[in-house]
C-alpha positions as CSV (number, residue, x, y, z in Angstrom):
1,M,-9.7,-36.2,-27.9
2,S,-13.1,-34.9,-27.0
3,A,-16.3,-36.0,-28.7
4,A,-16.6,-32.5,-30.2
5,E,-13.1,-32.7,-31.6
6,A,-13.7,-36.2,-33.0
7,A,-16.9,-34.9,-34.8
8,I,-15.0,-32.1,-36.4
9,G,-12.2,-34.5,-37.4
10,E,-14.8,-36.8,-39.1
11,W,-16.3,-33.9,-40.9
12,R,-12.9,-32.7,-42.1
13,E,-12.2,-36.2,-43.5
14,R,-15.5,-36.2,-45.3
15,V,-15.0,-32.7,-46.7
16,L,-11.5,-33.4,-47.9
17,A,-12.5,-36.7,-49.5
18,A,-15.5,-35.0,-51.3
19,A,-13.3,-32.1,-52.4
20,G,-10.8,-34.6,-53.9
21,R,-13.4,-36.4,-55.8
22,G,-15.5,-33.3,-56.7
23,T,-18.5,-34.9,-55.0
24,A,-21.3,-32.7,-53.7
25,L,-22.2,-32.7,-50.0
26,R,-25.7,-31.9,-48.7
27,L,-25.5,-30.4,-45.2
28,R,-28.4,-31.4,-43.0
29,G,-29.3,-30.6,-39.4
30,A,-33.0,-31.4,-38.5
31,G,-34.2,-31.1,-42.1
32,T,-37.0,-28.7,-41.2
33,K,-36.1,-26.4,-44.1
34,D,-35.6,-29.0,-46.9
35,F,-38.4,-27.2,-48.7
36,Y,-36.6,-23.9,-48.7
37,G,-34.3,-22.9,-51.5
38,E,-33.5,-24.4,-54.8
39,T,-32.2,-27.9,-55.5
40,L,-31.3,-30.5,-52.8
41,T,-28.3,-32.5,-54.1
42,G,-25.3,-34.5,-52.9
43,D,-24.4,-37.0,-50.3
44,I,-26.0,-36.1,-46.9
45,L,-23.6,-35.0,-44.2
46,E,-25.6,-35.1,-40.9
47,L,-24.8,-32.3,-38.4
48,S,-27.4,-32.7,-35.7
49,A,-25.2,-34.9,-33.4
50,Y,-22.8,-32.0,-32.9
51,R,-24.8,-30.2,-30.2
52,G,-24.7,-28.5,-26.9
53,I,-24.4,-25.0,-25.4
54,V,-20.7,-24.1,-25.3
55,S,-21.1,-21.0,-23.1
56,Y,-23.9,-18.8,-21.8
57,E,-23.5,-15.6,-19.8
58,P,-27.0,-14.1,-19.0
59,S,-25.4,-11.0,-17.6
60,E,-23.5,-10.5,-20.9
61,L,-26.5,-11.4,-23.1
62,V,-24.4,-13.8,-25.1
63,M,-24.8,-17.5,-25.9
64,S,-22.4,-19.7,-27.9
65,V,-23.8,-23.0,-29.2
66,R,-22.8,-25.9,-31.5
67,C,-24.6,-26.1,-34.8
68,G,-26.7,-29.2,-34.1
69,T,-28.2,-27.8,-30.9
70,P,-32.0,-28.0,-31.1
71,L,-33.7,-24.6,-31.0
72,S,-36.1,-25.9,-28.3
73,Q,-33.1,-26.5,-25.9
74,I,-31.8,-23.0,-26.5
75,E,-35.1,-21.4,-25.9
76,R,-35.7,-23.3,-22.7
77,E,-32.3,-22.3,-21.4
78,L,-32.9,-18.7,-22.3
79,A,-36.4,-18.6,-20.8
80,Q,-35.1,-19.8,-17.4
81,A,-32.9,-16.7,-17.3
82,G,-35.8,-14.5,-18.6
83,Q,-34.2,-14.0,-22.0
84,F,-35.0,-15.0,-25.6
85,L,-33.9,-14.8,-29.3
86,A,-35.6,-11.6,-30.3
87,F,-35.5,-12.3,-34.1
88,E,-38.1,-15.1,-33.4
89,P,-36.7,-17.9,-35.7
90,P,-39.6,-19.9,-37.2
91,L,-40.0,-23.5,-36.2
92,F,-42.3,-24.7,-39.1
93,G,-44.0,-27.0,-36.6
94,A,-40.8,-28.9,-35.8
95,D,-37.6,-28.4,-33.9
96,P,-34.8,-27.0,-36.1
97,T,-31.1,-26.9,-35.2
98,I,-29.5,-23.5,-34.6
99,G,-27.1,-24.2,-37.5
100,G,-30.1,-24.5,-39.8
101,V,-31.7,-21.4,-38.3
102,I,-28.6,-19.3,-39.0
103,A,-27.9,-20.8,-42.4
104,A,-31.5,-20.0,-43.5
105,G,-31.5,-16.6,-41.9
106,L,-35.2,-16.4,-41.5
107,S,-36.9,-14.2,-38.9
108,G,-40.3,-13.9,-37.4
109,P,-42.8,-11.1,-36.8
110,R,-40.5,-9.1,-34.5
111,R,-37.9,-8.6,-37.2
112,M,-38.9,-5.1,-38.3
113,Y,-38.8,-3.8,-34.7
114,A,-36.0,-5.8,-33.1
115,G,-33.8,-6.8,-36.0
116,A,-33.1,-9.7,-38.4
117,A,-31.4,-12.9,-37.6
118,R,-28.1,-11.6,-38.9
119,D,-28.2,-8.6,-36.5
120,F,-27.9,-11.1,-33.6
121,V,-24.9,-13.1,-34.9
122,L,-21.8,-12.0,-33.0
123,G,-19.4,-14.7,-34.2
124,A,-19.2,-18.0,-35.9
125,R,-16.9,-20.9,-36.8
126,L,-16.9,-22.4,-40.2
127,L,-15.3,-25.5,-41.6
128,D,-14.5,-24.7,-45.2
129,A,-13.8,-26.9,-48.3
130,R,-10.1,-27.0,-47.5
131,G,-10.8,-28.6,-44.1
132,E,-9.8,-25.4,-42.3
133,L,-11.8,-24.4,-39.2
134,L,-12.2,-20.6,-39.5
135,R,-13.3,-18.2,-36.8
136,F,-15.1,-15.0,-37.4
137,G,-16.3,-12.3,-35.0
138,G,-16.3,-12.8,-31.2
139,E,-18.4,-13.6,-28.2
140,V,-19.1,-10.2,-26.8
141,M,-21.1,-7.4,-28.3
142,K,-18.3,-4.9,-28.4
143,N,-16.1,-7.2,-30.5
144,V,-16.7,-6.5,-34.1
145,A,-13.6,-8.1,-35.7
146,G,-14.8,-10.1,-38.7
147,F,-18.4,-9.2,-37.8
148,D,-19.5,-8.8,-41.4
149,V,-18.3,-12.3,-42.3
150,S,-20.2,-13.8,-39.5
151,R,-23.4,-12.1,-40.7
152,L,-22.6,-13.2,-44.2
153,L,-23.1,-16.8,-43.2
154,C,-26.6,-15.9,-42.1
155,G,-28.8,-16.8,-45.0
156,S,-26.0,-18.5,-47.0
157,L,-27.9,-21.9,-46.8
158,G,-24.7,-23.7,-46.2
159,V,-23.1,-23.0,-49.6
160,L,-19.9,-21.6,-48.0
161,G,-19.2,-24.4,-45.6
162,I,-20.3,-26.0,-42.3
163,I,-21.3,-23.5,-39.6
164,T,-19.9,-25.5,-36.6
165,E,-20.6,-23.0,-33.9
166,V,-22.3,-19.6,-33.5
167,S,-22.4,-16.9,-30.9
168,L,-25.6,-15.0,-30.5
169,K,-26.8,-11.8,-28.8
170,V,-29.9,-12.5,-26.7
171,L,-32.3,-10.0,-25.1
172,P,-34.4,-9.9,-21.9
173,L,-38.0,-11.1,-22.3
174,P,-40.5,-8.2,-22.5
175,R,-42.1,-7.5,-19.1
176,V,-45.5,-7.0,-20.6
177,E,-47.1,-7.8,-24.0
178,A,-50.5,-6.9,-25.4
179,T,-52.0,-7.5,-28.8
180,L,-54.6,-5.1,-30.3
181,Q,-57.1,-5.9,-33.1
182,L,-58.5,-3.3,-35.5
183,E,-61.0,-4.0,-38.3
184,L,-59.3,-2.4,-41.4
185,P,-59.0,-3.1,-45.1
186,A,-55.5,-4.0,-46.3
187,A,-54.5,-0.6,-47.7
188,A,-55.7,1.2,-44.5
189,A,-53.8,-1.4,-42.4
190,V,-50.5,-0.7,-44.2
191,Q,-51.0,3.1,-43.7
192,T,-51.7,2.5,-40.0
193,F,-48.7,0.3,-39.5
194,N,-46.4,2.9,-41.1
195,R,-47.9,5.7,-39.1
196,L,-47.5,3.8,-35.8
197,A,-43.9,2.9,-36.7
198,G,-43.1,6.6,-36.9
199,E,-44.4,7.2,-33.3
200,P,-42.6,6.5,-30.0
201,L,-44.5,3.3,-29.3
202,P,-43.3,-0.1,-28.1
203,L,-44.2,-2.0,-31.3
204,S,-43.0,-5.5,-31.6
205,A,-45.1,-6.8,-34.5
206,A,-47.8,-5.7,-36.9
207,A,-49.7,-8.0,-39.3
208,W,-52.9,-8.1,-41.3
209,N,-55.1,-11.0,-42.4
210,A,-58.7,-11.3,-43.6
211,G,-59.8,-7.8,-42.6
212,I,-58.1,-7.8,-39.2
213,A,-55.0,-5.8,-38.3
214,R,-53.1,-7.0,-35.3
215,V,-50.5,-4.9,-33.5
216,R,-48.3,-6.3,-30.7
217,L,-46.9,-4.1,-28.0
218,S,-44.0,-5.2,-25.8
219,G,-42.2,-3.5,-23.0
220,A,-42.7,-1.9,-19.6
221,A,-46.3,-1.9,-18.3
222,P,-46.7,2.0,-18.4
223,A,-45.5,2.2,-22.0
224,V,-47.7,-0.6,-23.1
225,R,-50.8,0.9,-21.3
226,A,-50.1,4.3,-22.9
227,A,-49.7,2.8,-26.4
228,R,-53.0,0.8,-26.0
229,A,-54.8,4.0,-25.1
230,R,-53.3,5.8,-28.1
231,I,-54.0,3.0,-30.7
232,G,-57.4,1.9,-29.5
233,G,-59.0,-1.3,-30.9
234,E,-59.8,-4.5,-29.1
235,R,-57.3,-6.3,-26.9
236,L,-56.9,-9.9,-27.8
237,E,-56.8,-12.4,-25.0
238,E,-53.2,-13.3,-24.1
239,A,-53.3,-17.0,-24.9
240,S,-55.1,-16.4,-28.2
241,A,-52.6,-13.7,-29.1
242,Q,-49.6,-15.9,-28.3
243,A,-51.0,-18.7,-30.4
244,W,-51.7,-16.4,-33.3
245,W,-48.3,-14.8,-33.4
246,Q,-46.7,-18.3,-33.0
247,G,-48.7,-19.5,-35.9
248,L,-47.5,-16.6,-38.0
249,R,-43.9,-17.1,-36.9
250,D,-44.0,-20.8,-37.8
251,C,-46.1,-20.5,-40.9
252,T,-48.7,-22.8,-39.4
253,L,-51.8,-20.5,-39.6
254,P,-54.5,-21.9,-41.9
255,F,-53.5,-19.4,-44.6
256,F,-50.2,-21.2,-45.1
257,A,-51.8,-24.5,-45.9
258,A,-52.3,-23.5,-49.5
259,P,-50.4,-25.7,-52.0
260,S,-48.8,-22.6,-53.7
261,L,-47.4,-19.7,-51.8
262,W,-45.5,-16.5,-52.7
263,R,-43.6,-14.4,-50.3
264,L,-43.0,-10.8,-51.4
265,S,-40.5,-8.5,-49.8
266,L,-41.5,-4.9,-50.5
267,P,-41.1,-1.4,-49.1
268,A,-43.3,-1.2,-46.0
269,T,-45.2,1.7,-47.6
270,A,-46.0,-0.1,-50.8
271,V,-49.8,-0.3,-51.5
272,P,-51.3,-3.8,-51.7
273,L,-50.6,-5.3,-55.2
274,S,-53.4,-6.3,-57.6
275,L,-52.7,-10.0,-57.7
276,G,-56.1,-11.3,-57.1
277,P,-56.5,-12.9,-53.6
278,E,-56.0,-10.7,-50.6
279,P,-52.5,-11.2,-49.0
280,L,-51.4,-11.9,-45.5
281,I,-49.3,-8.9,-44.5
282,D,-46.4,-9.1,-42.0
283,W,-43.5,-7.0,-40.8
284,G,-45.6,-3.9,-40.7
285,G,-46.2,-4.1,-44.5
286,A,-42.7,-5.2,-45.6
287,V,-43.7,-8.8,-46.2
288,R,-46.8,-9.9,-48.3
289,W,-47.8,-13.5,-48.5
290,Y,-50.0,-14.6,-51.5
291,A,-51.8,-17.9,-51.8
292,G,-53.6,-19.5,-54.7
293,L,-52.6,-17.0,-57.4
294,A,-53.9,-17.7,-60.9
295,P,-51.4,-19.1,-63.4
296,G,-49.9,-16.6,-65.7
297,I,-49.6,-13.7,-63.3
298,D,-46.1,-12.3,-63.5
299,V,-45.6,-11.9,-59.7
300,R,-42.0,-11.0,-59.9
301,A,-42.6,-8.2,-62.4
302,Q,-45.2,-6.6,-60.1
303,A,-42.9,-7.1,-57.1
304,R,-40.0,-5.5,-59.0
305,A,-42.2,-2.6,-60.1
306,A,-43.1,-1.9,-56.4
307,G,-39.4,-1.9,-55.5
308,G,-39.2,-5.4,-54.0
309,T,-38.6,-9.1,-54.8
310,A,-40.7,-12.3,-54.9
311,L,-39.8,-15.7,-53.5
312,H,-41.9,-18.7,-54.6
313,W,-42.2,-20.3,-51.2
314,R,-44.1,-23.5,-52.1
315,G,-45.4,-25.2,-55.2
316,A,-44.1,-25.8,-58.7
317,A,-41.6,-23.0,-59.1
318,P,-41.7,-21.0,-62.3
319,G,-38.0,-21.4,-63.2
320,Q,-36.6,-21.0,-59.7
321,H,-37.8,-20.3,-56.2
322,F,-35.6,-17.2,-55.3
323,H,-35.9,-13.9,-57.0
324,P,-33.3,-13.8,-59.8
325,L,-30.2,-11.8,-58.9
326,S,-28.8,-8.9,-60.8
327,A,-25.6,-9.6,-62.8
328,S,-23.4,-7.8,-60.2
329,S,-25.0,-9.6,-57.2
330,R,-24.6,-13.0,-59.0
331,E,-20.9,-12.3,-59.6
332,L,-20.4,-11.4,-55.9
333,H,-22.1,-14.7,-54.9
334,R,-19.8,-16.5,-57.4
335,R,-16.7,-14.9,-55.9
336,L,-17.6,-15.7,-52.3
337,K,-18.4,-19.3,-53.3
338,A,-15.0,-19.6,-55.0
339,R,-13.2,-18.2,-51.9
340,F,-14.8,-20.4,-49.3
341,D,-15.6,-23.5,-51.4
342,P,-13.3,-23.7,-54.4
343,P,-14.3,-27.2,-55.5
344,G,-18.0,-26.4,-55.1
345,I,-19.0,-29.2,-52.9
346,F,-21.3,-27.6,-50.3
347,N,-25.0,-27.5,-51.0
348,R,-24.7,-27.2,-54.8
349,E,-27.5,-25.1,-56.3
350,R,-29.3,-24.8,-53.0
351,L,-29.0,-21.0,-53.2
352,I,-28.5,-20.2,-56.9
353,V,-29.4,-22.4,-59.8
354,G,-26.5,-23.0,-62.2
355,M,-23.7,-22.1,-59.8
């Protein structure tokens, strides 16, 4: 029996024992996202030792990895072949495991232009509460069997089972990147981002903070040069640009040091909300971060009125962190949980309070 098979066997025993007793299990990789979600509860089941790249075919743009594999190892391997994870998973100043990356389903600044984390999941293996090792999807981009279930695991925060392995689509690194800065107020920046998104430009990120709009261009040198001439503004020095986008990706910019943070997901065209402090705007206007809001402001009501949702990212949560689900969405979550985890042992209340 291989070490990998032995690890799966040990997990299966823990899962079946927990299911028999009705004991909650708290799945943990590197613990970099323990702050994210609702309640942490249950006996910890460590997953980080189950690591390693199972297969990688640069010519096929596909990599399959075990859940405990550090993101740093994956990114080094991809960089050697001139490739990367285009959804730019955040590191939060640490080194997450790929299982945690997919379970959280978070994406960086490139998300609006390259796709979300779930768009790059080709297949996955899941150990469910019955001790069964299920396989969904495939390892090539044309194989779509079970593709929706694989994507369903992305953002599930481990409530459906243990993601033991995942196959990901990777992309070639851009040949050239350039970041432009423009001095604009927030409303004008949102308008500019939306106008640029409607033009044939090699956009890969657009964000605004403290009066400065930043636009990142990625692609072939001629396309980037033409876009720079069309957009104008000041080009940010390459090392400074990389550091800034990395800080935005990882939520390590000074803005994110605030003790209380809200993350609003809104239509990209929504005008800046009247919540007091100016936001940090990402994803070309589709994400608005607010820090230090005055007590008593009904953030979720304003987000809902603008056609979006509000996540309380950090600080004492007013009731719960995630935006409340509609009755129909909550029922769908309940049915999925019952299908994959009938005894309710995996990450209880990590995603939804009271379920």
